[in-house]
ZALUMMI-983991 format. One line per 3 residues: number of its first residue (from 0); their letters; for each residue x, y, z of C-alpha. Coordinates in pm, 1 decimal. Example, Ala and Ser with C-alpha at 12.3 -4.5 7.8 and 13.67 -1.06 7.14 Angstrom:
ZALUMMI-983991
0	as	1230.0,-450.0,780.0 ~ 1367.0,-106.0,714.0 $
This chain:
ZALUMMI-983991
0	xxx	-1.7,2.3,-4.0 ~ 104.6,369.3,-77.8 ~ 280.3,495.7,242.0 $
3	xxx	124.0,849.0,173.8 ~ -218.1,695.7,168.2 ~ -153.8,487.8,471.7 $
6	xxx	-36.7,809.0,628.8 ~ -347.2,994.0,558.0 ~ -560.1,698.4,674.0 $
9	xxx	-397.4,716.8,1023.6 ~ -443.1,1085.4,1039.7 ~ -822.2,1028.5,950.0 $
12	xxx	-852.4,786.0,1243.2 ~ -693.6,1053.5,1490.3 ~ -919.0,1307.8,1343.6 $
15	xxx	-609.6,1521.8,1221.7 ~ -711.6,1530.7,844.5 ~ -1026.8,1746.1,856.5 $
18	xxx	-1032.5,1780.4,443.9 ~ -985.5,1379.9,409.1 ~ -1243.2,1112.4,426.2 $
21	xxx	-1252.3,719.0,377.7 ~ -1552.3,583.2,235.2 ~ -1696.7,213.5,285.8 $
24	xxx	-1495.2,89.2,-3.5 ~ -1166.7,203.6,147.5 ~ -1115.8,491.9,-107.4 $
27	xxx	-952.0,798.6,52.6 ~ -1080.6,1136.7,-50.2 ~ -967.6,1480.2,-46.7 $
30	xxx	-1291.3,1684.5,-19.1 ~ -1470.6,1571.9,-339.8 ~ -1169.7,1421.3,-523.2 $
33	xxx	-1008.7,1074.7,-518.4 ~ -668.0,1058.8,-375.9 ~ -438.2,906.7,-621.3 $
36	xxx	-181.7,646.5,-485.5 ~ 176.8,735.3,-538.4 ~ 222.7,480.8,-819.6 $
39	xxx	386.6,602.2,-1141.4 ~ 178.6,374.0,-1385.0 ~ -170.9,496.3,-1219.3 $
42	xxx	-41.3,877.4,-1251.0 ~ 81.5,824.1,-1609.8 ~ -242.2,651.7,-1695.4 $
45	xxx	-428.1,954.0,-1571.6 ~ -218.9,1210.5,-1725.6 ~ -227.2,1034.1,-2051.8 $
48	xxx	-606.4,1016.4,-2056.8 ~ -646.2,1381.9,-1981.2 ~ -387.4,1476.8,-2245.2 $
51	xxx	-340.3,1246.4,-2528.0 ~ -682.3,1122.3,-2611.1 ~ -880.2,1232.6,-2908.7 $
54	xxx	-1121.0,1386.9,-2663.8 ~ -869.9,1588.9,-2457.4 ~ -690.5,1740.5,-2761.2 $
57	xxx	-358.6,1812.4,-2583.4 ~ -457.8,2094.6,-2362.0 ~ -209.1,2342.8,-2193.6 $
60	xxx	-91.9,2269.1,-1844.9 ~ -314.0,2519.6,-1694.9 ~ -630.2,2388.9,-1852.2 $
63	xxx	-530.3,2026.8,-1787.6 ~ -463.7,2065.5,-1404.2 ~ -799.7,2258.5,-1354.6 $
66	xxx	-972.8,1961.3,-1532.0 ~ -795.6,1701.6,-1328.3 ~ -822.2,1859.8,-988.8 $
69	xxx	-1197.1,1853.2,-1006.1 ~ -1171.9,1469.4,-972.5 ~ -828.1,1363.8,-857.9 $
72	xxx	-563.5,1468.1,-599.6 ~ -215.4,1371.1,-515.6 ~ 86.3,1536.3,-373.7 $
75	xxx	267.8,1742.7,-644.4 ~ -15.2,1716.7,-901.6 ~ 27.3,2059.6,-1054.6 $
78	xxx	397.0,1998.6,-1098.1 ~ 340.1,1645.7,-1249.8 ~ 77.4,1784.1,-1484.9 $
81	xxx	330.0,2094.8,-1596.9 ~ 614.8,1837.3,-1658.6 ~ 404.2,1593.8,-1857.7 $
84	xxx	285.6,1875.8,-2100.2 ~ 638.1,2013.9,-2139.8 ~ 772.0,1702.5,-2271.1 $
87	xxx	476.8,1604.3,-2490.4 ~ 628.4,1537.4,-2816.9 ~ 313.4,1649.3,-3020.1 $
90	xxx	287.7,1966.5,-2830.6 ~ 640.2,2053.9,-2904.5 ~ 599.7,2001.7,-3272.3 $
93	xxx	262.9,2164.8,-3313.2 ~ 219.6,2456.2,-3046.9 ~ 335.2,2783.3,-3118.9 $
96	xxx	625.3,2939.8,-2900.1 ~ 515.2,3246.9,-2678.0 ~ 868.3,3327.3,-2610.1 $
99	xxx	1101.7,3578.6,-2758.1 ~ 1316.2,3470.7,-3062.7 ~ 1639.6,3290.4,-2966.6 $
102	xxx	1971.8,3418.6,-3041.9 ~ 2138.1,3751.2,-2930.8 ~ 2276.3,3989.0,-3195.8 $
105	xxx	2614.7,3916.1,-3312.2 ~ 2780.2,4233.9,-3465.4 ~ 3073.5,4190.4,-3732.9 $
108	xxx	3425.9,4277.0,-3637.5 ~ 3505.4,4636.6,-3716.6 ~ 3773.6,4678.8,-3980.6 $
111	xxx	4111.9,4860.4,-3910.6 ~ 4138.0,5054.8,-4214.6 ~ 3957.5,5184.6,-4515.6 $
114	xxx	3855.9,4929.6,-4807.5 ~ 4021.7,4665.0,-4593.4 ~ 3675.5,4483.3,-4576.2 $
117	xxx	3392.7,4536.0,-4817.5 ~ 3053.4,4398.1,-4865.4 ~ 2895.0,4375.8,-5224.6 $
120	xxx	2559.3,4285.2,-5374.7 ~ 2415.0,4276.1,-5742.1 ~ 2097.8,4460.9,-5870.2 $
123	xxx	1992.6,4238.3,-6152.5 ~ 1702.1,4210.7,-6401.8 ~ 1729.6,4598.2,-6513.9 $
126	xxx	1668.4,4718.5,-6869.4 ~ 1976.4,4684.8,-7088.7 ~ 2146.3,5020.8,-7158.7 $
129	xxx	2306.7,5130.7,-7488.6 ~ 2648.5,5024.2,-7359.8 ~ 2497.4,4676.1,-7291.4 $
132	xxx	2497.2,4708.7,-6925.7 ~ 2208.8,4532.9,-6747.7 ~ 2291.9,4497.1,-6366.6 $
135	xxx	2448.6,4721.8,-6122.4 ~ 2738.3,4606.9,-5884.8 ~ 2717.2,4751.1,-5549.1 $
138	xxx	3043.9,4770.8,-5335.4 ~ 3052.7,4908.1,-5001.1 ~ 3332.4,4982.7,-4764.9 $
141	xxx	3250.0,4830.7,-4423.4 ~ 3433.2,5110.4,-4245.1 ~ 3334.1,5446.5,-4404.5 $
144	xxx	3007.6,5303.2,-4567.5 ~ 3110.2,5477.8,-4888.8 ~ 2963.4,5293.2,-5183.3 $
147	xxx	3058.8,5249.6,-5553.3 ~ 2762.4,5166.5,-5800.5 ~ 2941.8,4995.4,-6098.2 $
150	xxx	2733.5,4947.5,-6416.2 ~ 2809.3,4565.9,-6543.2 ~ 2666.5,4304.0,-6774.9 $
153	xxx	2577.6,3973.6,-6602.2 ~ 2862.0,3806.5,-6798.4 ~ 3128.2,4076.6,-6722.0 $
156	xxx	3447.4,4005.5,-6553.4 ~ 3665.8,4295.8,-6430.8 ~ 3968.0,4062.9,-6397.4 $
159	xxx	3979.2,3935.1,-6751.6 ~ 4275.0,4066.0,-6949.9 ~ 4179.6,4353.2,-7223.7 $
162	xxx	4395.0,4366.7,-7542.0 ~ 4335.7,4733.8,-7584.8 ~ 4425.5,4790.3,-7238.8 $
165	xxx	4709.6,4553.1,-7207.7 ~ 4565.8,4474.6,-6854.7 ~ 4247.9,4413.3,-6691.2 $
168	xxx	3982.9,4670.9,-6642.1 ~ 4026.5,4637.5,-6250.0 ~ 4409.9,4702.4,-6278.9 $
171	xxx	4362.4,5003.8,-6493.7 ~ 4091.4,5133.0,-6247.8 ~ 4260.8,5090.8,-5911.6 $
174	xxx	4640.6,5071.2,-6022.7 ~ 4681.7,4722.4,-5892.2 ~ 4597.2,4358.1,-5955.2 $
177	xxx	4287.5,4221.7,-5795.2 ~ 4290.5,3971.0,-5535.5 ~ 4158.7,3631.0,-5604.7 $
180	xxx	4094.4,3316.9,-5377.8 ~ 4409.9,3181.4,-5524.9 ~ 4645.7,3470.0,-5512.9 $
183	xxx	4513.5,3661.6,-5188.8 ~ 4840.8,3851.9,-5117.1 ~ 4955.1,4210.5,-5112.5 $
186	xxx	4961.7,4329.9,-5458.2 ~ 5116.8,4678.6,-5368.3 ~ 5209.3,4929.7,-5108.3 $
189	xxx	4997.7,5250.5,-5052.4 ~ 5175.0,5567.9,-5183.1 ~ 5129.2,5840.3,-4917.1 $
192	xxx	5283.5,6208.4,-4927.9 ~ 5369.4,6344.0,-4594.9 ~ 5341.6,6238.7,-4216.9 $
195	xxx	5049.1,6482.8,-4179.4 ~ 4837.9,6282.7,-4426.6 ~ 4902.8,5964.6,-4238.8 $
198	xxx	4850.3,6134.1,-3900.9 ~ 4516.1,6272.5,-4028.8 ~ 4409.1,5938.1,-4184.8 $
201	xxx	4480.6,5746.9,-3865.6 ~ 4282.4,5992.0,-3642.4 ~ 4015.3,5984.2,-3901.9 $
204	xxx	4010.0,5590.0,-3888.0 ~ 4013.2,5578.3,-3490.3 ~ 3700.5,5821.5,-3480.9 $
207	xxx	3519.3,5610.5,-3731.1 ~ 3603.3,5284.5,-3542.7 ~ 3510.0,5435.6,-3204.4 $
210	xxx	3168.3,5567.7,-3367.3 ~ 3089.6,5212.5,-3517.5 ~ 3143.2,5060.4,-3186.3 $
213	xxx	2908.0,5291.8,-3002.5 ~ 2650.8,5218.7,-3297.1 ~ 2693.1,4858.3,-3277.6 $
216	xxx	2666.3,4861.2,-2886.3 ~ 2334.1,5049.2,-2929.3 ~ 2203.2,4837.3,-3222.5 $
219	xxx	2300.2,4505.2,-2993.7 ~ 2119.4,4649.4,-2681.8 ~ 1807.0,4718.2,-2894.4 $
222	xxx	1797.2,4395.9,-3052.3 ~ 1883.8,4194.5,-2745.6 ~ 1571.7,4339.5,-2578.8 $
225	xxx	1351.8,4151.4,-2790.5 ~ 1565.4,3839.7,-2794.4 ~ 1661.2,3574.8,-2561.2 $
228	xxx	1998.3,3391.3,-2500.7 ~ 1959.9,3017.2,-2591.1 ~ 2228.5,2772.6,-2616.3 $
231	xxx	2276.5,2396.4,-2700.7 ~ 2544.2,2123.3,-2649.9 ~ 2675.8,1887.5,-2893.1 $
234	xxx	2449.2,1543.8,-2893.4 ~ 2138.6,1737.9,-2780.7 ~ 1826.3,1657.8,-2972.1 $
237	xxx	1627.9,1951.3,-3111.3 ~ 1329.3,2014.0,-3338.4 ~ 1373.5,2230.6,-3649.9 $
240	xxx	1116.2,2496.4,-3769.1 ~ 936.2,2468.9,-4088.7 ~ 720.2,2730.8,-4252.9 $
243	xxx	398.8,2609.4,-4461.7 ~ 302.6,2748.4,-4788.1 ~ -50.4,2792.1,-4677.2 $
246	xxx	-331.9,2608.0,-4885.4 ~ -583.5,2388.0,-4724.4 ~ -388.1,2135.6,-4506.0 $
249	xxx	-56.0,2073.2,-4358.8 ~ 77.6,1731.3,-4361.9 ~ -287.3,1590.7,-4413.7 $
252	xxx	-392.1,1777.1,-4083.1 ~ -589.6,2076.9,-4026.0 ~ -568.0,2351.4,-3775.7 $
255	xxx	-349.6,2352.6,-3473.0 ~ -255.2,1985.6,-3503.6 ~ -52.3,2081.0,-3833.2 $
258	xxx	320.5,2065.8,-3712.7 ~ 525.0,2354.3,-3689.5 ~ 862.1,2169.7,-3629.7 $
261	xxx	1000.3,1866.4,-3754.1 ~ 1258.7,1630.1,-3595.8 ~ 1433.4,1507.1,-3388.4 $
264	xxx	1772.9,1585.9,-3500.1 ~ 2102.4,1551.7,-3327.9 ~ 2351.3,1863.3,-3294.5 $
267	xxx	2699.5,1740.3,-3405.8 ~ 2859.4,2086.1,-3397.0 ~ 2838.6,2438.8,-3282.9 $
270	xxx	2925.8,2699.2,-3544.5 ~ 2999.7,3031.4,-3398.0 ~ 2798.4,3176.1,-3124.2 $
273	xxx	2445.1,3130.2,-3241.7 ~ 2447.2,2859.5,-3511.9 ~ 2456.5,2462.0,-3488.9 $
276	xxx	2518.5,2190.2,-3726.2 ~ 2262.4,1916.5,-3742.2 ~ 2267.1,1550.0,-3841.3 $
279	xxx	1985.8,1551.8,-4113.7 ~ 1839.8,1222.3,-4278.6 ~ 1899.9,1140.9,-4626.7 $
282	xxx	1577.1,1267.2,-4747.1 ~ 1689.8,1618.4,-4638.6 ~ 2035.6,1601.5,-4793.9 $
285	xxx	1958.1,1905.9,-5014.7 ~ 1914.9,2110.2,-4723.1 ~ 2187.6,2307.9,-4555.5 $
288	xxx	2256.6,2158.7,-4229.8 ~ 2373.6,2459.1,-4037.3 ~ 2085.6,2656.5,-3867.7 $
291	xxx	2041.4,2984.0,-3663.7 ~ 1953.1,2895.5,-3291.5 ~ 1600.6,3089.9,-3359.0 $
294	xxx	1508.7,2781.2,-3592.2 ~ 1577.5,2525.4,-3332.0 ~ 1380.3,2401.0,-3037.7 $
297	xxx	1512.9,2197.6,-2743.1 ~ 1356.1,1838.5,-2702.7 ~ 1301.2,1807.6,-2324.4 $
300	xxx	1288.4,1432.7,-2354.4 ~ 1352.9,1217.7,-2648.5 ~ 1031.7,1006.4,-2732.7 $
303	xxx	1036.7,622.9,-2762.4 ~ 864.3,663.9,-3109.8 ~ 929.4,964.5,-3341.8 $
306	xxx	703.8,1092.7,-3601.3 ~ 830.8,1007.9,-3965.9 ~ 879.1,1272.6,-4222.9 $
309	xxx	698.1,1071.9,-4476.8 ~ 434.6,1287.3,-4675.6 ~ 642.4,1605.1,-4560.7 $
312	xxx	791.0,1755.5,-4882.6 ~ 1035.8,2003.8,-4714.8 ~ 1206.5,2211.9,-4950.2 $
315	xxx	1565.0,2360.2,-4930.9 ~ 1432.0,2693.5,-4776.1 ~ 1262.1,2491.6,-4500.9 $
318	xxx	919.6,2552.1,-4643.8 ~ 663.7,2292.0,-4768.3 ~ 387.4,2294.4,-5008.8 $
321	xxx	40.1,2205.1,-4871.2 ~ -209.8,2012.9,-5099.7 ~ -572.0,1968.8,-5084.7 $
324	xxx	-662.8,1610.5,-4987.7 ~ -1032.4,1638.9,-5144.4 ~ -1221.5,1883.7,-5321.7 $
327	xxx	-1599.5,1846.3,-5257.9 ~ -1724.4,2109.2,-5481.5 ~ -1656.4,2369.7,-5706.2 $
330	x	-1804.8,2715.6,-5693.6 $
């Protein structure tokens, strides 16, 4: 017999348990609620019936506790309900998170000199000009934020040798050969005139770097207010967030039971501060296996059975297309 139930019975006989009673069949009651013995199998059965069945449809911990406390009682029931709901595999896949996005802002390192580091992008799909240009190459100095907008063709290469110039267009424009991944070495020393020019340039760079540090700190403080720090360890199991292309059904399911996460996936490596490499199955081999922490959700308990990915056509951008199961009529 459960030791706690035996203790309650002794207190009932001594009149020291005013809210407890024992009926003719030997069942112990707390007010109008049955006292459940401290047996894991019995508690698990009650929790499963209140949460996993088709009639309960996976309620949250608060609703589930209020439903159960009308009929049952045991020590630590509220905590047991919260823990059961927290590790439910279906709830972790389906229910939306009400927390701030994970992953604090990670500012880029500030360059030490002008044009030491650049960012670039291409504006394509523009009408072709009389000179044959149909794109704009945007090159931005990451330190001074100075931008160059260079008209180019989609097949244009500034590194190619031009017979009329007897050098490449890049070398003609900047006076030195361009750096490539194969030859990333110093191609020439800077020509400066006078110590004052050097001193002024260094002072300007120091001021720009300090201003950038202040700006990055301010941007990080603003961004981190709306985010939360979340870290994982190697060999942790996580769920991966997916985004549906809405139509009628998701994975042959409607409404809130359509999964927002797939998995489980094992973390094999940490990449930087806010990215992780996952071990993906062969049917997801076309997806890049490094993800930002905001796309991951920690598995609190690895379930004995995992939902298969069969029927879930996840694309490389982590979206999936929803297809109608049946069309009843046309309007």
